[in-house]
C-alpha positions as CSV (number, residue, x, y, z in Angstrom):
1,M,-112.1,85.2,110.3
2,T,-114.5,88.1,109.7
3,T,-117.8,88.7,111.4
4,A,-121.1,90.2,110.2
5,P,-121.4,94.0,110.5
6,R,-122.9,95.2,113.8
7,A,-125.9,97.4,114.1
8,V,-125.2,101.1,113.7
9,R,-126.2,103.5,116.4
10,R,-124.2,106.6,115.3
11,A,-125.9,109.8,114.3
12,A,-126.1,110.4,110.6
13,P,-123.3,112.6,109.2
14,R,-124.2,116.1,108.4
15,S,-123.5,117.5,104.9
16,R,-121.0,120.4,105.2
17,R,-122.4,121.9,102.0
18,S,-125.9,122.3,103.3
19,A,-124.8,123.8,106.6
20,T,-122.1,126.2,105.4
21,P,-122.3,130.0,104.9
22,T,-122.6,131.5,101.5
23,D,-118.9,132.4,101.3
24,P,-117.7,130.8,98.0
25,A,-114.5,129.7,99.7
26,H,-116.5,127.7,102.1
27,A,-117.7,125.4,99.4
28,L,-114.2,124.5,98.6
29,L,-113.4,123.2,102.0
30,P,-113.3,119.5,102.8
31,A,-115.4,117.9,105.6
32,V,-114.1,118.5,109.0
33,E,-113.7,114.8,109.5
34,P,-112.8,112.3,106.8
35,V,-115.7,110.8,105.0
36,R,-116.5,107.3,106.2
37,M,-119.2,104.7,105.2
38,L,-117.9,101.6,107.0
39,D,-116.3,101.4,110.5
40,E,-113.3,99.3,111.3
41,T,-115.4,96.1,111.7
42,G,-117.2,96.5,108.4
43,S,-120.4,97.8,109.9
44,R,-122.4,100.2,107.7
45,L,-122.4,103.8,109.0
46,P,-125.4,106.1,108.3
47,A,-125.9,107.1,104.7
48,H,-123.8,110.1,103.8
49,P,-125.7,113.1,102.3
50,D,-123.1,114.0,99.8
51,Y,-122.0,110.6,98.5
52,P,-124.3,107.8,97.3
53,E,-123.3,104.3,98.2
54,P,-121.6,102.4,95.4
55,S,-123.5,99.4,94.0
56,T,-123.1,95.9,95.4
57,A,-121.6,94.8,92.1
58,D,-119.0,97.5,92.2
59,L,-118.1,96.7,95.8
60,R,-117.7,93.0,95.0
61,E,-115.4,93.9,92.1
62,L,-113.5,96.2,94.4
63,Y,-113.1,93.4,96.9
64,R,-111.9,91.0,94.2
65,R,-109.3,93.3,92.8
66,M,-108.1,94.2,96.3
67,V,-107.5,90.6,97.2
68,V,-105.7,89.9,94.0
69,G,-103.8,93.1,94.4
70,R,-102.6,92.3,97.9
71,R,-101.4,88.8,96.7
72,F,-99.5,90.5,93.9
73,D,-97.9,92.9,96.4
74,V,-96.8,90.0,98.6
75,Q,-95.4,88.2,95.6
76,A,-93.5,91.2,94.4
77,T,-92.0,91.7,97.8
78,A,-90.8,88.0,97.8
79,L,-89.3,88.5,94.3
80,T,-87.3,91.4,95.7
81,K,-85.9,89.3,98.4
82,Q,-85.0,86.6,95.8
83,G,-83.1,89.2,93.8
84,R,-85.6,89.3,90.9
85,L,-86.4,92.9,91.5
86,A,-83.9,95.7,92.3
87,V,-86.3,97.4,94.6
88,Y,-90.0,97.3,95.4
89,P,-92.2,99.9,97.2
90,S,-95.0,98.0,98.8
91,S,-98.5,99.4,98.9
92,R,-99.9,96.9,101.4
93,G,-102.5,98.6,103.6
94,Q,-103.4,101.0,100.8
95,E,-105.4,98.6,98.7
96,A,-108.6,100.6,99.0
97,C,-106.9,103.7,97.6
98,Q,-104.9,101.8,94.9
99,V,-107.9,99.8,93.5
100,G,-110.7,102.2,94.4
101,A,-109.0,105.0,92.4
102,V,-108.7,103.0,89.1
103,L,-112.3,101.7,89.4
104,A,-113.5,105.3,89.6
105,V,-112.2,106.2,86.1
106,R,-112.8,104.9,82.6
107,D,-110.3,102.9,80.6
108,T,-110.0,105.9,78.3
109,D,-109.2,108.3,81.1
110,W,-105.5,108.8,81.9
111,V,-103.8,107.7,85.1
112,F,-100.5,109.2,86.3
113,P,-98.9,106.8,88.9
114,T,-95.9,107.1,91.2
115,Y,-93.5,104.3,91.9
116,R,-95.8,103.0,94.6
117,E,-98.8,102.4,92.3
118,S,-97.8,98.9,91.0
119,M,-101.0,97.5,92.5
120,A,-103.1,100.2,90.9
121,L,-101.7,99.4,87.5
122,T,-102.3,95.7,87.8
123,A,-105.9,96.5,89.0
124,R,-106.2,98.6,85.8
125,G,-105.5,95.4,83.8
126,I,-101.8,95.9,82.9
127,D,-99.7,92.8,82.7
128,P,-97.9,92.5,86.1
129,V,-94.6,91.6,84.4
130,E,-94.8,94.8,82.4
131,V,-95.6,96.7,85.5
132,L,-92.5,95.3,87.3
133,T,-90.1,96.0,84.4
134,L,-89.1,99.3,85.8
135,L,-88.4,97.9,89.2
136,R,-86.5,95.0,87.7
137,G,-84.3,97.6,86.0
138,D,-84.3,96.3,82.4
139,W,-86.4,99.1,80.9
140,H,-87.9,102.5,81.8
141,C,-91.5,101.4,81.3
142,G,-92.7,97.9,80.4
143,Y,-96.2,98.8,79.1
144,D,-97.3,101.1,76.3
145,P,-98.5,104.3,78.0
146,A,-100.5,105.5,75.0
147,A,-102.3,102.1,74.6
148,R,-103.1,101.8,78.3
149,H,-103.7,105.6,78.9
150,T,-101.3,105.2,81.8
151,A,-98.2,107.3,82.2
152,P,-94.9,105.7,83.2
153,Q,-94.5,105.3,87.0
154,C,-92.9,108.5,88.3
155,T,-90.1,108.4,90.7
156,P,-89.3,112.1,91.2
157,L,-91.8,113.5,93.6
158,A,-94.8,115.5,92.2
159,T,-93.5,116.0,88.6
160,Q,-96.4,113.9,87.4
161,T,-98.9,116.5,88.7
162,V,-97.7,118.9,86.0
163,H,-97.9,116.2,83.3
164,A,-101.4,115.3,84.3
165,A,-102.5,119.0,84.3
166,G,-101.1,119.5,80.8
167,L,-102.6,116.4,79.3
168,A,-106.0,117.1,80.9
169,Y,-106.0,120.6,79.5
170,G,-105.0,119.4,76.1
171,E,-107.8,116.8,76.1
172,A,-110.4,119.3,77.1
173,Y,-109.1,121.8,74.5
174,Q,-109.7,119.2,71.8
175,G,-113.3,118.6,73.0
176,R,-112.8,115.3,74.7
177,D,-114.2,114.5,78.2
178,T,-111.1,112.7,79.4
179,V,-110.2,113.0,83.0
180,A,-106.6,112.7,84.4
181,L,-106.2,111.0,87.7
182,V,-102.9,111.7,89.4
183,F,-101.6,109.7,92.4
184,I,-99.6,111.8,94.9
185,G,-98.0,110.9,98.2
186,D,-98.1,113.2,101.2
187,G,-94.5,114.1,100.7
188,A,-95.2,115.3,97.2
189,T,-97.5,118.0,98.4
190,S,-94.4,119.8,99.8
191,E,-92.9,120.0,96.3
192,G,-93.0,123.0,93.9
193,D,-94.4,120.8,91.1
194,F,-97.5,120.1,93.2
195,H,-98.1,123.8,93.4
196,E,-97.6,124.4,89.7
197,G,-99.7,121.4,88.6
198,V,-102.7,122.3,90.9
199,N,-102.5,126.0,90.2
200,F,-102.4,125.5,86.4
201,A,-105.3,123.0,86.5
202,A,-107.3,125.4,88.6
203,V,-106.7,128.5,86.4
204,F,-107.4,126.7,83.2
205,K,-110.1,124.4,84.6
206,A,-108.3,121.2,83.5
207,P,-110.2,118.0,84.4
208,V,-107.8,116.6,86.9
209,V,-108.4,114.6,90.1
210,F,-105.4,115.1,92.4
211,F,-105.5,112.0,94.7
212,V,-103.2,112.3,97.7
213,Q,-102.6,109.1,99.6
214,N,-101.5,110.4,103.0
215,N,-99.8,107.4,104.5
216,R,-98.2,109.5,107.2
217,Y,-94.6,109.4,106.1
218,A,-92.5,110.8,103.3
219,I,-90.0,107.9,103.6
220,S,-89.1,108.7,107.3
221,V,-90.4,112.3,107.5
222,P,-93.7,112.4,109.5
223,L,-96.6,114.5,108.3
224,S,-96.2,116.9,111.3
225,R,-92.8,118.0,109.8
226,Q,-94.3,118.6,106.3
227,T,-97.4,120.8,106.9
228,A,-99.2,122.8,109.6
229,A,-102.5,122.6,107.7
230,P,-105.4,120.8,109.5
231,S,-105.2,118.2,106.7
232,L,-103.6,118.2,103.2
233,A,-107.1,118.5,101.7
234,Y,-107.2,122.1,103.0
235,K,-104.5,123.0,100.5
236,G,-107.1,123.0,97.8
237,V,-108.8,126.2,98.9
238,G,-105.6,128.2,98.3
239,Y,-105.9,127.4,94.6
240,G,-109.6,127.6,94.3
241,V,-110.0,123.9,94.0
242,P,-112.7,122.0,95.9
243,A,-111.4,119.2,98.1
244,E,-112.4,116.4,100.3
245,Q,-110.8,114.1,102.8
246,V,-111.7,110.5,103.1
247,D,-110.9,107.5,105.3
248,G,-108.4,105.8,102.9
249,N,-109.0,102.4,104.6
250,D,-112.7,102.5,104.0
251,P,-113.1,101.0,100.4
252,M,-116.7,102.1,100.1
253,A,-116.0,105.7,101.0
254,V,-112.9,105.9,98.8
255,L,-114.9,104.7,95.7
256,A,-117.8,107.0,96.5
257,V,-115.7,110.1,97.0
258,L,-113.5,109.5,94.0
259,T,-116.5,108.7,91.8
260,R,-117.9,112.1,92.6
261,A,-114.6,113.9,92.1
262,V,-114.2,112.3,88.7
263,A,-117.7,113.3,87.7
264,H,-117.0,116.9,88.8
265,A,-113.9,117.1,86.6
266,R,-115.6,115.4,83.6
267,A,-118.5,117.8,83.7
268,G,-116.1,120.7,83.0
269,N,-116.0,122.1,86.5
270,G,-112.2,121.9,86.8
271,P,-110.0,120.0,89.1
272,Y,-110.7,118.3,92.4
273,L,-108.4,117.4,95.3
274,V,-109.0,114.3,97.4
275,E,-106.9,113.4,100.4
276,A,-107.1,109.8,101.6
277,H,-105.9,109.0,105.2
278,T,-104.2,105.7,105.0
279,Y,-101.1,103.9,106.1
280,R,-98.4,101.8,104.4
281,M,-97.9,98.6,106.5
282,E,-94.5,97.8,105.1
283,A,-91.3,99.9,104.9
284,H,-90.9,102.6,102.3
285,T,-89.1,100.1,100.1
286,N,-87.1,96.9,100.8
287,A,-84.0,99.2,101.3
288,D,-85.7,101.0,104.2
289,D,-85.8,100.1,108.0
290,A,-89.1,101.6,109.1
291,S,-88.5,100.6,112.7
292,R,-86.0,103.5,113.0
293,Y,-88.8,106.1,112.7
294,R,-92.1,104.5,113.7
295,D,-93.0,102.1,116.6
296,G,-94.7,98.7,116.4
297,A,-97.8,100.0,118.4
298,E,-98.6,102.5,115.6
299,V,-98.3,99.8,113.0
300,E,-100.6,97.4,115.0
301,A,-103.2,100.1,115.4
302,W,-103.4,100.5,111.7
303,R,-103.5,96.8,111.2
304,D,-106.9,96.8,112.9
305,R,-108.2,99.1,110.2
306,D,-107.3,96.7,107.4
307,P,-109.3,97.7,104.2
308,V,-109.7,94.2,102.8
309,T,-111.2,92.6,105.9
310,R,-113.4,95.6,106.4
311,L,-115.0,95.3,103.0
312,E,-115.2,91.5,103.3
313,A,-117.1,91.8,106.6
314,Y,-119.6,94.3,105.1
315,L,-120.2,92.2,102.0
316,R,-120.7,89.0,104.1
317,G,-123.1,90.8,106.4
318,A,-125.0,92.1,103.4
319,G,-125.3,88.6,101.9
320,A,-123.2,89.6,98.9
321,L,-120.3,87.3,99.7
322,D,-120.0,83.8,101.2
323,D,-117.3,81.3,101.9
324,A,-117.4,79.8,98.4
325,A,-116.9,83.2,96.8
326,V,-114.1,84.2,99.2
327,A,-112.3,80.9,98.4
328,A,-112.8,81.4,94.7
329,I,-111.3,84.9,94.8
330,A,-108.4,83.6,97.0
331,A,-107.7,80.9,94.4
332,E,-107.7,83.4,91.6
333,A,-105.2,85.5,93.5
334,E,-102.9,82.5,94.1
335,A,-103.0,81.6,90.4
336,Y,-102.2,85.2,89.5
337,A,-99.2,85.1,91.8
338,A,-98.0,81.8,90.5
339,D,-98.1,83.0,86.9
340,L,-96.2,86.1,87.9
341,R,-93.6,84.1,89.8
342,E,-93.1,81.7,86.9
343,R,-92.7,84.5,84.3
344,M,-90.5,86.6,86.5
345,N,-88.1,83.7,87.0
346,L,-87.3,83.8,83.3
347,A,-84.3,86.1,82.4
348,P,-85.5,89.1,80.5
349,A,-84.4,89.5,76.9
350,V,-82.2,92.7,76.9
351,D,-80.8,94.3,73.7
352,P,-77.9,96.7,74.6
353,L,-78.6,98.6,71.3
354,S,-82.0,99.6,72.7
355,L,-80.0,102.1,74.8
356,F,-80.0,104.4,71.8
357,D,-83.7,104.0,71.0
358,H,-86.2,106.8,71.8
359,V,-83.5,109.4,72.6
360,Y,-84.3,111.6,69.7
361,A,-87.1,111.3,67.1
362,E,-84.3,111.6,64.5
363,P,-80.9,110.2,65.9
364,T,-78.0,112.7,65.8
365,P,-74.8,111.8,63.9
366,Q,-73.0,111.4,67.3
367,L,-75.7,109.0,68.5
368,R,-75.5,106.9,65.3
369,E,-71.7,106.8,65.8
370,Q,-72.0,105.7,69.4
371,R,-74.5,103.0,68.4
372,E,-72.2,101.7,65.8
373,Q,-69.3,101.5,68.2
374,V,-71.4,99.4,70.7
375,R,-72.7,97.2,67.8
376,A,-69.1,96.5,66.8
377,E,-68.0,95.7,70.3
378,L,-70.9,93.3,70.8
379,A,-70.0,91.6,67.5
380,A,-66.4,91.3,68.5
381,A,-67.4,89.8,71.8
382,R,-69.6,87.2,70.2
383,D,-66.7,86.3,67.8
384,T,-64.4,85.8,70.7
385,E,-66.8,83.6,72.5
386,G,-67.2,81.5,69.3
387,D,-63.5,81.0,69.0
388,A,-63.3,79.9,72.6
């Protein structure tokens, strides 16, 4: 059960931009402490000088999609245990980042997800069965990237940063105001592709928002073994990219900071780097045993910072959410999960000959020969089954 927000007695946060020296590099630095607008109980903190508060309507929609997204995540985890998915990387605990990010961009903007962004893709309106196609193992990508302006989920770390920088540069070159939002994990910032993508975007002022979800572990490697920087947001200054760090479990702050970052990129000012401090409540995937590298007390401490209950408490206290609305959203989430469960229980239609599709724009003679061999083997197998 949630409670109404308590009265706030904290001092108002000070804008780092109004209090910093004239050194140009100083303007690139993130705030010393992550931006926050709600505390752990959902109480409103003093207004932030750099980030206007999102509208009540936007916050209600953020809450709705977070609730549906969490139910989707729980259902996908259950499907994995039932053998319906080969693997599933849960994003439970990161709902504010997953949903807040996609609400900050337009449908015509491009999103570049990692394997953990299934919740973000469903929040973007992509069919959940299509989202899970990759993780079920029957196709590389179940949705149409061009139609959804969403790249395939990327498994190799950081390679999507280069893709995002290139697409954003191309869009700007053609005079379009498209922004590319690329999701990155903390471990990906240790990869060379991260350097190349951010550096290229900075040099050519490509409109990219690099969104780092720092959930403390790159599988089992803790952040302390990945970087000596005060925070990952400080990496931006080395490339000439402005950056910010935000409490990734504060939905209001995430949406506010990303909205400003997207506006910065869309205005032609080049890329922006945002680091969200968050935590994955579940293991890296269903194949991982997280208890081997983190203790229960750490997990419980982050459970108290739950982003869904935090935003619900705020909206209730502000009179923007009541029991009936909460129940209606919960019912919507249950119906969403039930529909997903029913459709995922159906065996996918798989065509072995599709193995040869999309390899080359014009198939080579060798590929045509191999395709014909497989076709003949399938026909022979069907004939054998018919005789039996």
